[in-house]
C-alpha positions as CSV (number, residue, x, y, z in Angstrom):
1,M,-47.8,-4.1,-12.9
2,A,-46.7,-1.0,-10.9
3,K,-45.9,-3.1,-7.8
4,G,-43.9,-5.4,-10.0
5,V,-41.9,-2.5,-11.4
6,L,-41.3,-1.0,-7.9
7,R,-40.2,-4.4,-6.6
8,S,-37.7,-4.8,-9.4
9,V,-36.3,-1.3,-8.9
10,W,-36.0,-2.0,-5.1
11,Q,-34.2,-5.3,-5.8
12,G,-31.9,-3.4,-8.2
13,V,-31.1,-0.9,-5.5
14,E,-30.4,-3.6,-2.9
15,A,-28.2,-5.4,-5.4
16,C,-26.2,-2.2,-6.0
17,A,-25.8,-1.5,-2.3
18,G,-24.6,-5.1,-1.7
19,S,-22.2,-4.9,-4.5
20,I,-20.8,-1.6,-3.4
21,R,-20.3,-3.0,0.1
22,R,-18.6,-6.2,-1.0
23,T,-16.2,-4.3,-3.4
24,F,-15.2,-1.5,-1.1
25,P,-12.2,-3.3,0.6
26,H,-10.7,-4.0,-2.8
27,N,-11.1,-0.4,-4.0
28,A,-10.2,1.2,-0.6
29,I,-6.6,1.8,-1.7
30,L,-7.9,3.8,-4.7
31,Y,-9.9,6.0,-2.2
32,G,-6.8,6.5,-0.1
33,V,-4.7,7.6,-3.0
34,A,-7.4,9.8,-4.4
35,I,-8.0,11.5,-1.0
36,A,-4.3,12.2,-0.6
37,M,-4.1,13.7,-4.1
38,L,-7.2,15.8,-3.7
39,G,-5.9,17.1,-0.4
40,A,-2.6,18.0,-1.9
41,T,-4.4,19.7,-4.8
42,Q,-6.6,21.7,-2.5
43,V,-3.6,22.9,-0.4
44,F,-1.8,23.9,-3.5
45,L,-4.9,25.8,-4.9
46,S,-5.5,27.5,-1.6
47,Y,-1.9,28.6,-1.2
48,Y,-1.9,30.3,-4.6
49,K,-5.5,31.5,-4.1
50,L,-6.8,29.7,-7.2
51,T,-10.2,28.3,-7.8
52,V,-11.2,24.9,-9.1
53,S,-12.3,25.0,-12.7
54,L,-15.1,22.9,-14.1
55,K,-13.7,22.9,-17.6
56,A,-13.1,19.1,-17.2
57,V,-16.8,18.4,-17.0
58,P,-17.2,18.1,-20.8
59,I,-14.5,15.4,-20.7
60,L,-16.5,13.5,-18.1
61,L,-19.6,13.8,-20.3
62,N,-17.7,12.4,-23.2
63,M,-16.5,9.5,-21.1
64,A,-20.0,8.8,-20.0
65,G,-21.2,9.2,-23.5
66,I,-18.8,6.6,-24.8
67,W,-19.9,4.1,-22.2
68,I,-23.6,4.7,-22.9
69,L,-23.0,4.3,-26.6
70,L,-21.2,1.0,-26.1
71,W,-23.8,-0.2,-23.6
72,I,-26.9,0.8,-25.4
73,V,-25.8,0.2,-29.0
74,V,-22.9,-2.2,-29.3
75,L,-23.8,-4.9,-26.8
76,P,-27.4,-5.2,-27.8
77,A,-26.4,-5.3,-31.4
78,I,-24.0,-8.2,-30.7
79,D,-26.9,-10.0,-28.9
80,L,-29.2,-9.3,-31.8
81,L,-26.7,-10.6,-34.3
82,H,-26.4,-13.8,-32.1
83,F,-30.1,-14.3,-32.0
84,W,-30.4,-13.6,-35.8
85,R,-27.9,-16.3,-36.6
86,N,-29.4,-18.8,-34.2
87,G,-33.1,-18.0,-34.7
88,A,-34.7,-15.1,-32.8
89,P,-36.9,-16.4,-29.8
90,R,-40.1,-14.7,-28.9
91,G,-39.7,-11.6,-26.8
92,V,-36.2,-11.0,-28.1
93,I,-36.1,-7.3,-27.0
94,F,-37.1,-8.3,-23.4
95,L,-34.5,-11.0,-23.5
96,I,-31.8,-8.6,-24.6
97,G,-32.7,-6.2,-21.8
98,R,-32.3,-9.0,-19.3
99,R,-28.9,-10.0,-20.7
100,M,-27.8,-6.4,-20.4
101,A,-28.9,-6.2,-16.8
102,A,-27.2,-9.5,-16.1
103,R,-23.9,-8.2,-17.5
104,L,-24.2,-5.1,-15.3
105,F,-24.6,-7.1,-12.1
106,E,-22.3,-9.9,-13.0
107,S,-19.5,-10.6,-10.4
108,D,-20.0,-7.2,-8.7
109,R,-19.3,-5.3,-11.9
110,I,-21.7,-2.5,-10.7
111,G,-20.0,-2.1,-7.4
112,N,-16.5,-1.8,-8.9
113,A,-17.8,0.7,-11.5
114,I,-19.5,2.9,-9.0
115,H,-16.4,3.0,-6.8
116,A,-14.2,3.9,-9.8
117,F,-16.5,6.7,-11.0
118,V,-16.7,8.2,-7.5
119,I,-12.9,8.2,-7.4
120,L,-12.1,9.3,-10.9
121,I,-14.6,12.1,-11.5
122,P,-13.2,14.4,-8.7
123,L,-9.6,13.5,-9.7
124,I,-10.2,14.4,-13.4
125,I,-11.7,17.8,-12.3
126,A,-8.7,18.4,-10.0
127,F,-6.1,17.5,-12.6
128,G,-7.9,19.7,-15.1
129,A,-7.8,22.6,-12.7
130,L,-4.1,22.2,-12.0
131,K,-3.2,22.0,-15.7
132,E,-5.0,25.2,-16.4
133,D,-3.0,27.0,-13.7
134,I,0.5,25.8,-14.7
135,A,1.4,28.9,-16.7
136,I,0.0,31.1,-14.0
137,V,1.9,29.6,-11.1
138,H,5.1,28.9,-13.1
139,P,5.4,30.8,-16.4
140,F,7.1,28.8,-19.2
141,A,10.7,28.6,-18.3
142,W,12.1,25.4,-19.8
143,D,11.5,25.7,-23.6
144,T,15.0,26.9,-24.4
145,T,16.6,24.2,-22.3
146,F,14.5,21.4,-23.8
147,T,15.3,22.8,-27.3
148,Q,19.0,22.5,-26.5
149,W,18.6,19.0,-25.1
150,D,16.7,18.0,-28.3
151,R,19.6,19.3,-30.4
152,V,22.0,17.2,-28.3
153,L,19.8,14.2,-28.7
154,G,19.7,14.7,-32.5
155,M,23.5,15.2,-32.5
156,G,23.3,18.7,-33.8
157,R,20.0,18.5,-35.6
158,M,16.5,19.0,-34.3
159,P,14.5,15.7,-34.0
160,W,11.7,17.1,-36.2
161,E,14.3,17.7,-38.9
162,I,15.5,14.1,-38.7
163,L,11.9,12.9,-39.0
164,Q,10.8,15.3,-41.8
165,P,12.4,13.4,-44.8
166,F,10.4,10.3,-43.8
167,L,7.2,11.9,-42.5
168,G,7.0,15.2,-44.4
169,V,4.3,14.0,-46.8
170,P,0.9,15.5,-46.3
171,A,-0.9,12.2,-46.5
172,I,1.4,10.7,-43.8
173,T,1.1,13.8,-41.6
174,I,-2.7,13.7,-41.8
175,A,-2.7,10.0,-40.9
176,I,-0.5,10.7,-37.9
177,N,-2.7,13.6,-36.9
178,F,-5.7,11.3,-37.0
179,C,-4.1,8.9,-34.6
180,Y,-3.1,11.7,-32.4
181,D,-6.7,13.0,-32.4
182,V,-8.2,9.6,-31.4
183,W,-5.9,9.2,-28.5
184,L,-8.5,10.5,-26.1
185,L,-11.1,8.0,-27.4
186,V,-8.6,5.1,-27.1
187,M,-7.7,6.2,-23.5
188,F,-11.3,6.4,-22.4
189,I,-12.2,3.0,-24.0
190,V,-9.5,1.2,-22.2
191,L,-10.2,3.1,-19.0
192,L,-13.9,2.3,-19.1
193,W,-13.1,-1.3,-20.0
194,Q,-11.2,-1.6,-16.7
195,V,-13.7,0.5,-14.7
196,F,-16.3,-2.2,-15.6
197,S,-14.0,-5.2,-15.7
198,V,-14.8,-8.3,-13.6
199,S,-11.7,-10.3,-14.6
200,L,-8.1,-10.1,-13.4
201,Q,-9.0,-7.8,-10.5
202,A,-5.3,-7.4,-9.5
203,L,-4.5,-6.1,-13.1
204,R,-7.6,-3.8,-13.0
205,L,-6.5,-2.3,-9.7
206,Q,-2.9,-1.9,-10.9
207,F,-4.1,-0.2,-14.1
208,L,-6.4,2.3,-12.3
209,L,-3.7,3.1,-9.7
210,S,-1.0,3.7,-12.4
211,F,-3.5,5.8,-14.4
212,I,-4.1,8.0,-11.3
213,L,-0.4,8.2,-10.5
214,I,0.7,9.2,-13.9
215,W,-1.9,12.0,-14.2
216,F,-1.0,13.4,-10.8
217,F,2.8,13.2,-10.9
218,G,3.3,13.5,-14.6
219,G,0.4,15.7,-15.6
220,S,0.4,18.0,-12.6
221,V,3.6,17.8,-10.4
222,L,6.3,17.5,-13.0
223,A,4.3,19.6,-15.5
224,M,4.3,22.4,-12.9
225,I,8.0,22.0,-12.1
226,F,9.2,21.8,-15.8
227,S,6.7,24.3,-17.1
228,S,7.1,24.6,-20.9
229,A,4.9,25.4,-23.9
230,G,6.2,23.2,-26.7
231,P,7.6,23.7,-30.2
232,C,4.3,24.9,-31.7
233,F,4.4,28.0,-29.5
234,Y,8.2,28.6,-29.5
235,D,8.0,31.4,-32.1
236,Y,5.4,33.2,-30.0
237,L,7.6,33.0,-26.9
238,F,10.9,33.8,-28.6
239,P,10.2,35.9,-31.7
240,G,13.1,35.8,-34.2
241,C,14.2,32.3,-33.2
242,S,13.8,29.9,-36.2
243,H,14.2,26.5,-34.6
244,Y,10.7,25.5,-35.5
245,T,9.6,28.1,-38.1
246,A,10.1,25.7,-41.1
247,Q,8.2,22.9,-39.3
248,M,5.2,25.1,-38.5
249,A,5.2,26.5,-42.1
250,Y,5.0,22.9,-43.4
251,L,2.1,22.1,-41.0
252,H,0.2,25.3,-41.8
253,G,0.8,24.6,-45.5
254,I,-1.4,21.5,-45.0
255,G,-4.0,23.5,-43.1
256,G,-6.3,23.3,-40.2
257,D,-9.0,21.7,-42.3
258,W,-6.9,18.5,-42.4
259,L,-4.8,18.9,-39.2
260,W,-7.1,19.4,-36.2
261,S,-4.0,19.8,-34.1
262,L,-3.4,23.2,-35.7
263,T,-6.9,24.4,-34.7
264,V,-6.4,23.2,-31.1
265,Q,-3.0,24.9,-30.9
266,D,-4.4,28.2,-32.2
267,D,-7.3,27.9,-29.7
268,L,-4.9,27.1,-26.8
269,W,-2.7,30.1,-27.5
270,R,-5.7,32.5,-28.0
271,T,-7.1,31.4,-24.6
272,Y,-3.6,31.8,-23.0
273,T,-3.1,35.3,-24.3
274,T,-6.7,36.6,-23.9
275,G,-8.0,34.5,-21.0
276,V,-11.1,33.8,-23.0
277,G,-11.9,30.3,-24.4
278,D,-13.0,26.8,-23.7
279,I,-9.7,25.0,-24.5
280,R,-7.0,25.9,-22.1
281,G,-4.0,24.4,-20.3
282,I,-0.7,24.5,-22.2
283,S,1.9,22.0,-20.9
284,A,4.6,20.2,-22.8
285,M,6.8,18.3,-20.3
286,P,6.2,15.5,-19.9
287,S,4.0,14.5,-22.8
288,M,0.9,13.0,-21.3
289,H,-0.2,11.7,-24.8
290,V,3.0,9.6,-24.9
291,G,2.8,8.7,-21.2
292,I,-0.8,7.4,-21.3
293,A,-0.2,5.6,-24.7
294,V,2.8,3.8,-23.2
295,L,0.8,3.0,-20.1
296,L,-1.9,1.5,-22.3
297,A,0.7,-0.5,-24.1
298,I,2.2,-1.9,-20.9
299,F,-1.3,-2.9,-19.8
300,G,-2.1,-4.4,-23.2
301,W,0.9,-6.8,-23.0
302,R,-0.5,-8.1,-19.7
303,K,-3.8,-8.9,-21.4
304,S,-2.6,-10.5,-24.7
305,H,0.2,-10.3,-27.2
306,R,-2.1,-9.0,-29.9
307,L,-3.5,-6.2,-27.8
308,G,0.1,-5.4,-26.5
309,F,1.4,-5.2,-30.1
310,A,-1.5,-3.0,-31.3
311,L,-1.2,-0.6,-28.4
312,S,2.6,-0.5,-28.6
313,A,2.3,0.4,-32.3
314,F,-0.2,3.1,-31.3
315,A,2.2,4.4,-28.6
316,A,5.0,4.6,-31.2
317,I,2.8,6.6,-33.6
318,I,1.9,9.0,-30.7
319,L,5.6,9.4,-29.7
320,V,6.6,10.2,-33.3
321,G,3.5,12.4,-33.8
322,S,4.1,14.4,-30.7
323,V,7.4,15.6,-32.3
324,H,6.2,15.7,-35.9
325,L,3.1,17.7,-35.1
326,A,5.2,20.2,-33.0
327,W,3.3,19.5,-29.8
328,H,6.3,18.3,-27.9
329,Y,10.0,18.2,-27.7
330,A,11.6,14.8,-28.1
331,V,12.7,14.8,-24.5
332,D,9.1,15.3,-23.4
333,G,8.2,11.9,-24.9
334,L,11.3,10.1,-23.5
335,A,10.6,11.5,-20.0
336,A,7.0,10.3,-20.3
337,I,8.1,6.8,-21.2
338,V,10.2,6.6,-18.0
339,I,7.4,8.0,-15.9
340,A,4.9,5.5,-17.4
341,F,7.0,2.5,-16.5
342,A,7.7,4.0,-13.0
343,C,4.1,4.6,-12.3
344,W,3.2,1.1,-13.5
345,A,5.9,-0.5,-11.3
346,T,4.8,1.6,-8.3
347,A,1.2,0.7,-8.8
348,G,2.1,-2.9,-9.1
349,A,4.0,-2.8,-5.8
350,M,1.1,-1.0,-4.1
351,T,-1.4,-3.5,-5.5
352,R,0.5,-6.5,-4.3
353,R,0.9,-5.1,-0.8
354,W,-2.8,-4.2,-0.6
355,L,-4.0,-7.6,-1.8
356,E,-1.6,-9.3,0.6
357,F,-3.0,-7.2,3.4
358,L,-6.6,-8.1,2.4
359,E,-5.7,-11.8,2.2
360,G,-4.1,-11.6,5.6
361,R,-7.1,-9.9,7.1
362,R,-9.4,-12.5,5.7
363,A,-7.2,-15.3,7.0
364,S,-7.2,-13.8,10.5
365,R,-11.0,-13.4,10.4
366,P,-12.3,-16.5,8.5
367,Y,-15.9,-16.0,9.6
368,I,-16.3,-12.9,7.5
């Protein structure tokens, strides 16, 4: 019995090692991009004598928790339902376990997943460290400019004022806030789906590359250059200015019990002013909520029309919600849309070149 278990474990280790080896060439471009970004981040942190924060670790645990939940609960439940409808065979639990293991090792799924996690975990930590240091390196300097641009965009009115007659109903605001709150969950579900995907490898590679690019250039580089706090903090930065006073009064009238965004905003500002707190990292331009949502929508259209439509509707709600909930200026969302399309196109060009390189390499060495 013990020897059989050890043999199975060793076979699993060998299968993992073989899968990692076979999938490395395909994922090598991700390693190259990640190493370049981590190197740039380290140079930046060293120049400003900043330390790498581990505050992003809970996010990683959430990401792992989502996958474990999906893997341990949802997939076996689907199998169990299938067997229940078609008559449960003997040893159904053992059979379900074998089906789960088969999925994990199907078409080098395990190798692709291990490569993706090795690449993404350090990057998420690095991006989190940079986001926390934005206001330290470059104190908020663009809020008045973005407010002026928003007024120009609204032809003399603030964008939130234009939206208020349509959205200024507590039930609608609460619904929008709910969608805004589940953004992180939606992002990680799609991300993990592609991390473990075994179909359309070119699309998987393009998505992961674009995901990395938008977080680095949008969430770190441009956020550092165009350092801004956002409308929800405008009255704190510029006491006496009333551009967003009525908007915040409306939101606080609903209350933090219904709008979790208000609680997060209060925690962010408290941490910013006192230096004590678990939630930190204020940055408005560009809106990464909008950028990631648009990136997911672009990806969705490449998978199916239904998914594309659903994720596009979600992105539209996030865009409107970013303004209505006072998280972002309207120009933050518009800039994020442009950045999302630019990152997707850049990742697509990189993916095509890399796959052409690999095909040429195989053609020149057919014995491999």
